[in-house]
N, C-alpha and C positions, 0 to 999 in steps of 0.2 A: 276636926283633928285636935288633938291635945297639943299642949306646947312642946312636949318631948317629940311628938310625931312631925312637928313642923319642920325639923331638920332633915327628915327623910325624903328623899326624892330620887328621881331617875335622871340619868344624863340627857339634857335636852337634845344634844346631837344625835344621840342613839335614837331617841323617840322620833325625832325628825326623819331620820334614815329610815326607820321600820315604816313610818307612814308612807314615805316616798316609795319603798319598795312593794308595799302592799295594795295602796290605793291609786297611785299615779298611773301605773301600767293600765288599771281598768278604767280609770277616769282621767284621761291626759289633760282635761281643761280644769281640773280640780285645783285650787289653791288651798293652802292650809296657814290659816293665821297663828300668830304667836300665842293669842289667847286661847285658841282651840288647842294648840300643842299643849299649853300649860294646864288646861283642863283635863286632858288625856293623862298627863303626868300624874295629876292629883287623884283621878280615877284608879290609875293603875297601883299607885301607892295605897290607896284605901282597899282595893281588891287584895293586894298582897297582904296587908294587915289582917283582914277578915279571914282570908284563907289560912294564914299561919295561926291565927287564934284557933280556928276550928280545928286545924290538923293538931295542934297541941293538945286540945280537949280529947281528940280520938286516941292520941298517943297515951294520955294519962288514964283514959278508960281501959286501956290494955295493960296498964302498969308498965309502960316502957319509958326509958329516960331519953331515948333519941327519936325525933321524928323521921320517920322512913318515907319512901315513895308511896307505900301503900296507905300510910296514915292521910297523906295528901289527897290521894285518889278517893278515899272513903269521904274526906271532908268535902271534895268537890260534889259528890252525890248527895250529901246531906244538905249543902247549900243550893242544890237545884241546878247544877252545872254538869250533870252526867253526859250531856251530849259532846262534852270536850275530852271525854276519858280516853277514847280510842287514839286521838291524835296526841294526847299526853303520853300515852303508854308507848307511842312510837319514839317520843322524845326519850323517855326513860331507858327504853332499849339502846337507842344510840349512845347514851351516856354510859350505860354499862359496857358496851362494846369498847367505848374509848378508854375507860378505866381497866379493861382487860388487857388492851394493848400496852397501856402505860406499865401495868405489871410485867408484861412480857420483857419490856426494856429492862426493867430493874432485874428480872431473872437472866437476861443475857449477861449482865455483868457477873452475876453470881455463878452462872454456868461456864464462865471463861476459864475457871479453874485457878485464878489468881487471887491472891489474898488482898485485902484493902490496902496493905502497905505497898504490895507490888504495883497495884493499879495506880496508887498515889505516885510512886516513883516514875512509872511510865508517863503519867501526865506531867510531872515535873520536868522530865526530860524533853518532852514534846514542846512545853513552854520555853525551856532553855533554847531549844533550837529555833524556835520561832523568834525569841529575843535576839538571838545571834543574827539571823537573817535580817531582821529589822535594823540592827546595828550596822550591818555590812552595807545595807542599802543607804542607810543615812549617811555613813561615811563616804560613800561613793557619790551621792549627791553633794556633799559638803566639798569633796576634792574636785568634782566637776565645777562647783561654783568658784573655788579658788582658782582652778586653770582658766576659767573665762575671764576672772577679774585680772589675772596676771597677763593674759592676751590683750585685754583691753589697755591695761597700764602701758604694756610695750608697744602698742600701736599708738597711744597718745605720746609716749616719750619719743617714738620714731617721727612722729608728724611735727613734735615740738622741736626736735633737733634739726630737722631739715628746714624749717621756717626761719629759725635765728641765724643759721649759716648763710642763708642768702642776704639777709639783712646786714650781718658783719661783712660779707664780701662787698656789698653795696656801699657801706660806710667806708671800707678800705679803699674803694676806688675812688670815692669822693675826696678821702684824704690825700691819695696820690695825686689826683687832678689838683687839689688846693695848693699842695706842696709845689707842684709844676708851676703853677700860676704865680706863686709867691716868687719862686726862683727867677722866673722871667722878668717879674716886675722889679725885683731888688736892684738890679743894675741900672734900671731906668730911674728908680727912686734916688739911688746913690748919686747918679749923675746930676739929678736935679738938685739934690742937697749940696753937691759939690759946686755945681754952678751958682747956687744961691750964696754959698760962703765965698766965692771968688767974686 
């Protein structure tokens, strides 16, 4: 291959998948090494290069500027791959059907009777409705999160307020008990001091 062609390749994962779909069902015990996959890729690139060059020559002989499917089929025959033509013609027919279906989709819009501006306006309205629904949903989610946070804060505050009240009540009870003890001991102390002074 030339230096310019070195950059050309096929996706390795795609080639691996094709090999798996084509060979493994027929040969379940078959394994496919990386080297074999890379060789298949190189061969495919070379085949596409050869086929496109030959198709280009066929196209030029007919004084055409665009390579068509017919040019590729003629090139296959000239390269000795005529046995592939029936299968390839089936693929070409499938492609043409897909293109017709695509054109019908385009015609569907054209046959709607609406101008491009009207279609664009309708599209913008639908997008605005979708944005509005999305914004409402986001607002609802945010409100729900705020409500849950407020409920959690309230629960924590309720728990906190019930806890210190008990502690305060216990502290007050201790204070009252201490005051009572001091008052009971004060006359005794006073009498002891009074006795000492006398």
